[in-house]
N, C-alpha and C positions, 0 to 999 in steps of 0.2 A: 492380159490377153484374153481374147474372145475365143472359145473352144469350140464353137459352132454347134452347140447342144442344144439350143434353144428350139421346143417342138419336137425332138426326136424321142423316140420310145426305147427305152433301155430294159432289159430284163436282167437282174440280178438274183441269182439263186441263193438261198442261205441267208437271206438279208434281215433275219430278225435279231442278231447279235454279233458279236465278234467284228471280224475286219468287214464282214459283209454290210453290217449296219451302217460304217462309214463309207464303203463304197455307194451305198444308195442315196444317203444324204449329200454325198459329193456331188454325184450326178444330178441330182435335184437342185443343188445350189446353182448349177451352171444352166438351168432353165429345162432339162428334160423331163419327161412323163417317165416315172419310174414303176416297173412290175416288181414287187416284192414278193419273194416265197418264202415260205415257211413248211416245215415239216410237221412240227406237233405244237410249237411254242407259239400259238396266235397271239397271246397277250402281248408279248415283246415286239411281234411283228406289227401289232397295231399301235403300239408307240412309236415305232419307226414311221409309219404311215401318218401319224398324227404329227409329227415333226415336218413332214413334208407337205401335207395338206392335200387339196384335191387333185394334185397332180401325182399321186399314189394309187396303186391297185394291188389289193392283197390276193394271191392266188396259192392254195395249197399245193404242194410239190414233194414227190417222194422219188429220189434218185432210184431206187430199186423197183419202180412200178414199170413197166414197159409201156403202160399208156398215158402217163402224166407228161412226157415231154409234148405229145400232140394236144393234150387239152391245155396246157399252158400258153403253147403259141395260139391256140384257137382263142384263149380269153384275152390275149394281148391284142390280138388283130380286132376282135370283137369291141374292144376298148377305144384303140385310137387308128385304127385301121392299118397300122404300120408297125415294123419292128427294124431298128436300126442297130442296137447294140446287144449283144448277149455276154454277160459275166458270168462264167461257169465257176461260182465259188462255194456251193454247197459241198459238204463233206461228209463221209461216212467214217466213224473212227473205229468202228469194228466193236465188238462186246466188251471190250476193255477199256476202250474210250482213250487210249494211248498206246505208248511203247509196252511190250509184253515182257516180263523177267522169265523167260524160258528159251530154249533153243527153236529155232524157226520152224525145224522138222516136227517139233512137238506139239504146234497148233493146230489145232482140229481143222479137218478139211472145209467145215462147214464155215468157220471163222476166217480163214485166209481166203476161201474162194468168194465169201460175201464182200471183203474188203477190197479186192480186186475188181469185182464186177462192178460193185456200186460205185465206186469211185471213178474207175475208168469208163465204164459202159454207160453209166449216168450221163456223164458230160459229154461223151460221144453221141450218145442217142439224142440230147437235146441240140447240140449243133447241127447234126443232121435236120431235124425238124426245122430249125433257123435257116438253113442255108439257102433253100429254094426261094424264100422271101427275100434274101439279100441279094441274090442273083437277079431276081427280077427286078428289084430298085436299082441294082447297079453301085449299090453302097450299103457298106456296113463294117462292124469291127466286132471281132471276137476276143476276149481275154480271158484266158484259162488262170485260175489261181492254183499253184503247185506249192511247193515246199522245198526247202534247201537239203531235205532229207533225200530228195532224188538225186542229188549230186554228191552230198556230203556222208550220207549214210547215218544210222545209230543201231546199234544192237537192240533187237525188238520191234524195230520198224520195217522190216525186210518186205513185207507184203503193201503196206500203205507207201512206201517210197517206191515200189514198182509200179504201183497205180499212177501216181504222180508224174514219173517218169514216161509212161506212157503218153501222157496230154503233150509231153516235149515232142515227141516223134509225130502226133497226130497234127499238132498245129503248125509244125514247120511243113508237112506235106499238103495240109490244107492251105497254107498261105499261097503256094503255087497253084492250086485247083482254083481257089475263089478269085485269086487275082486276075484271072483269064476273063472273068466276067464282069469286071468293074473295080471301083476304088474299095476293094474289100481286103481288111486287113486282119490277119491272127496272130495274136502273140501269147506269150505265158508270161506271168508275173510270179517271180519265186522268192517269197518271204523267207525270212529264218523265223526263229522263235519271236514272236510279236505280243508285248503286252496288251490284252484287250480286256472287255469288260465281263467276259466269261471264262478266262484261263488263269485267274490269279495264282491259282495253288501250282499249276505247273510253271508259271513265270517265276514264282517265289523259289520251287525247288530247283530248276535248272538255270534260271536267269543269270546268275554271278557267274556260271561257265563261259557263256556267251559273250556277256558285257566285257569280261576279260579279253576276249579275243578280238572284239570289236576296235577299231581305231577310233570311234566315238565314245567308246567306253559306257555304252547303255544299250538296252534293248530298245527297239523302235516301237513306237505306239501305232494302234489301228490306223488312225487318220495319216501318219505317213506313209502307210503302205497304200491306202485307198487313193492319193494322189497321184502316184504314177498310173494306176490303173484307171482313173478318170481320164487322164492326159492320153493314155493309148488307145482308148474307147472313144476318143472325141475325132472331129474333124480336123483338129489342129494337127493330129499326126498323121502327116501325109507320106511318109516314106518308112516306119518302123513297122517290120512285118517278117514273121517266120523267126522271131527272136526270143530267147528266153532272158528276161530282164530281172538281175538280182537285187532284190530289196530288203538288205538284211543289215544294214548300217555298216556293211564292209567286212562282215565276217566272212 
């Protein structure tokens, strides 16, 4: 199937590893020019860019920097003159790097507010920066990467889950707004616990629980999540918008 991505410009945030790495290489394999963002790990991002070749552009991007979204959009436009797809994949895990083993009311204000603001505001701010470009071209795709924690929950993940759930509401309403101005679609992909090259310890600790619940009896790999993201961000997707697509192996 021709996904209609040749020559299109795709921004993938958080593309230096994990699911983001596979999303970026997946779009590149379909002929897209890919803007890869990273926060601190430039060396890993360079490796992804090396895999892609001259159709990759590296741009530093920090979700918590109010000026970063505009700078990223300017860099992409200066490179190819266009933006067609935005994948909001970057994530802020908080100071603990995952679920916290304490009551949610005991989490310091600085920690839980940062988790909410960086994850929700970061994605929304970048979507706002990209939207005028998509409206002018009357074509575009937004794909926001969420988490099954937004609907299934887990003790210790209250604020991260809340931030990801915010993407669901934003994307649904944005689909109506953007759809009035052209072939512009907005969707959420909601992975479960996914085995990646950066989360081996977490996958080993919790994987057996989710594998036991899954009809396929295993965790998905990052490439298996990236495939649906690439499809939703492509021209082959002509009618899926305003949806939350669960990619969890059936959990």
